[in-house]
N, C-alpha and C positions, 0 to 999 in steps of 0.2 A: 208470562211464559206462554207462547202460542202453540197451537196444534201443528202437527206435521204438515208441510206443504209438499206437493208433488214437484219434483224437480225435472224439468225437461230441457234444460240448457246444457250446452256442451261443457265438459270439464276442461277448464283452461290449462290444466296440468297435463292432460292426455292428448288434447287436440282432437278428440273423437266426439261425435254427436250422438252416440248410442249409450244407453244405460245398461247394456249387457255386461256380464262379469268380465273384467280385465284383471288377470292375476297381477298382484303387486309384489315386487321382489323384496329381498331383504329377509332378515331373520324374523322369527315370531316376535321377539322382543321389540324389534324396530317397527313391525306392523302394529303391535299393541300401542307403542308410543304414538304412532300416527293416529290410531283410532281414538286416543285420549286427548290429542292435541286440539285445543279450541280453534286453532287456525286451519285445521284440515278442511278442504272444500267438501261440500255435500256430495258431489259426484264421487269423490274418493271414498266417502263413508258408504255409499251404495256398493262400491266394489268390495270394501272390507266386510260388508254384511255376508259375503259369500266366501270369506276367508276359511281356509281349512282348519284354523285354530279356533276352538270354541271360546277360548279366553278373549281373543280378538273380537269375535262376533258378540260376545257378552258386553264388551266395552262399547261397541256401537249401540247395542240394544239399550244401554243405560243412559245414553246421551239425550238430554232434553231437546237438543236441536237436530236430532237425527231426522232425515227426511222420511216421508211415508214409504218411498220405494225401498228404503233400507229396513224399516221396521216390519213391513207387511210380510215378507218371507220369513222373518225371524219368529213370527208367531207360530210357525210350523216347524221350527228348528228341531232336530232330533235331540239336542241337548236341553234338558229341562231347565238348567240354570240360565240359559240364554232366553228361553221363553219367559222365565220368571222375571228377568230384568226388563223385558218388554212390558210385562204385566204391572210392574211397579212404576214404569216411566209415566210421569204425569202428562206428557205430550202425546201419548199413544192415542190413536183415534178411537172413537166409540165402536166402530166396526171391528177393530182389532181386539178391543176389550171384550166385546160380545163373543168373539171366537174363543178368547182365552178363559172366560168365566165358565166355559164348558170343557176346559182341558181335562184330560184324564188324570193329570197330576194334581192332587188336592192342594199342594202348596202354591201352585200357580193360580188356582181358583181363589184361594184365600188372599193372595197378593192383589188380585184384581179388586177384592172387597176393600182394601186399604188405599186404593188409588184415588186421589182427589178428583180425577176426571170422571169418575163414575156418575152416571145420570140415571134418571128414572127408568129408562129402558133396561139398563143393566140390573138395577135393583129389582125389577119385575122378574127377570130371569132368576135372580138369586132366591126370590121368595118361592119359586116353584121348584127349586133344586132339591134333589134327594139327599144332598150333602147337608147333614144337620149342622155342622160347624159353619158352613157358608151362610145358612139361615141365621145362625146365632150371631155372626159378624154383622149381618144385615140388621138384626134386632138392636144392635148397639149403635147404629148409625144415627147421627143427629139430623141428617137430611131426609130421614124416612118419611115418605108420604103417608098421610092419615089412612088412606085406603089400604096400604101395605101393612101399616102398624095394626090395623083392625084385623087383617088376615092373620097376622102372627099371633094375635091373642088366642086363636084357636089352633095353633100349631100342635102337631101330634107330640112334639118333644117338650117335656117339662123344662128342660134346660134352656131351650130357645125362649120359652115364655118367661122364665126367670131372668134371662139377660135383657129381654125387652122390659120387664117390670123394673129392673134396676136403673135402666138408662133412658127410658122414654120421657119426653117432655109433654106428651099428649094427656091432658086431664081425663079424657074419656077412656083412654087405654088404661090409665092407672085405676080408674073406677072399676073397669071390667076385670082387671087382674086381681084387684083386692078381694073379689068374690071367687077367685080360682080355688078349686077343691084341693089342689096340690100344695102342700106346705112350703116347698122350696120356692114356688112362684110368689106366694105371699111374703116369704122371706126377702125376695128380690124387691118387692114393693116397700118393705120396711127399710131397705137401704136407700131408697130413692129420696133425695132431698126435696123433691117437688111435690110431695104429698101435703095435703091440707091438715090443719090441726084436728079436724074431725076424723080424718082417715087415720091419723096417728093414734088417736084415742081408741079407734076400733082395733088397730094392730096391737095396742098395749093390752087388750083383752083377748087376744088370739089364744085359742086353747093349746097351741103348739109352742113348746118352750123355745125352740130354735128361732121362731119368728119374733118372739118378745126379746130374746137376747140380741138378735140382729138389730132390732129397733133401737134399743138403748145404746148400742155402740155407734150408731150412724147419725141420728138426728136429735135435735133439741125437742124436748117435750114440755107440755103444759104442766104446771105445778100439781094439778089433780092427778094426772097420769103418773108423775114421779112419785107422789105419795103412795099411790097404790102399788107401784112396782118395787118400791124400797122394801115392802113387806111381801114380795112375791114368794109364792110357795116353793119356787125352784131356786136352788142354790146357784145353778148355772146363770140364771137371769140376774140375780143379785151380784154375782161375781163379775158378770159383764158390765154391770153398772159401776162397780167399784173400780174397774180398769178403763172406763170409757173417757175419752177426751171431752165429750160434750155434756157430761153430767155436772151440774153446778156444785160448788164446794160444800154447801150445806147438806146436800144429799149424800155426798161422800163422807162427811162427818158422821152422819147417821149410820152409814154402813160400817164405819169403823167400830161401831158398837154392836155389830151383827152377832147373832147367836152362833153363827158358823165361823170358827176361827180363821179358816182360809179366806172367807170374804172380808172379815175384819182386818186381817193382816194386809190383804191386797189394797184395801181402802187406805190404810195407814201408810203403806209404802209407796203409794202411787206418786209418780212424778210426771208432770206434763211433758209431752213430747217424747215419751218413752217408747212410742211405736206400738202401743197395745190397742190403739183404736182401729176399728174396722171401717175405714173410709171407702167410699165408692171409687173403684179404680176406673181409669180412663178406658175407653174401648180398646180392645186388643188389636194390635197390628200384626198381621201374620208374617213372621220371619222364620225361614227354614232353620232348624237348629244346626249348629256346626258339628255337633257330635253325632253319633249314629243313632241317637234316641229317636223314637217315633212317638208322636203325640199331637198335642194341640198347638195352635200358634204360640210362639214363644218357647217351644220345646218342652213344655210341661205336659203331663198327662194326668188324667184322673178318671 
């Protein structure tokens, strides 16, 4: 799938050698069908990018084969859904993505973060953004440069650091965040499957219950750590072990004899694949909710 190419050839359907807007007749439905038709010439798509119907312009904005002359003005379209379609289009040029990542509408900025065409120049802008969610989406990126990852380890937002801790592949970043003073950040490290056995042992001894509980739900542990945690002073940690998909059967059998009946019952009643495990989720892709809810990518809020 290639990047947009400027089109400077005449439109064989119009007989004109100009790329200026030429109104296209027919109903809005007919123009929409034209905008969606793979056989529609690129010069016609350029004309449709100026269509009075936002639905038609959005259809052009979403086309991976739309020429640059069509997408460029759509990055400034007054309709936010049109701009968002350009932000999601993997063929959108870097220059246009750089414009959209600074858009006043947060959903458009977040859409840019999920565009596979994002490069280092865009990620650098994201790292400096005041938008915490945009930096959080950056923190979850697999392509994150070590320099930017290191910058995010000192991010002012604990949530951004937590998301980095959960998703990073960088051993140095994991080491740095393991020492973070905020428990939710260490909880993110505990959910990261790329931690070493030594790091997991350190997390198993973390003073915060939530960190230890997240650890036993997410990753396999050495026997010594399991034996210590099976007698953890916190019912919450033992309950998390009893319902974890990654805890071996002999540990669950021991928990079935736990002094707390809730833990014992959970261990006895556990069924693999019951959905009680807290696996690391894939990085979020920002999609505007269809309902009137306002919140984070995916339409949830917290």
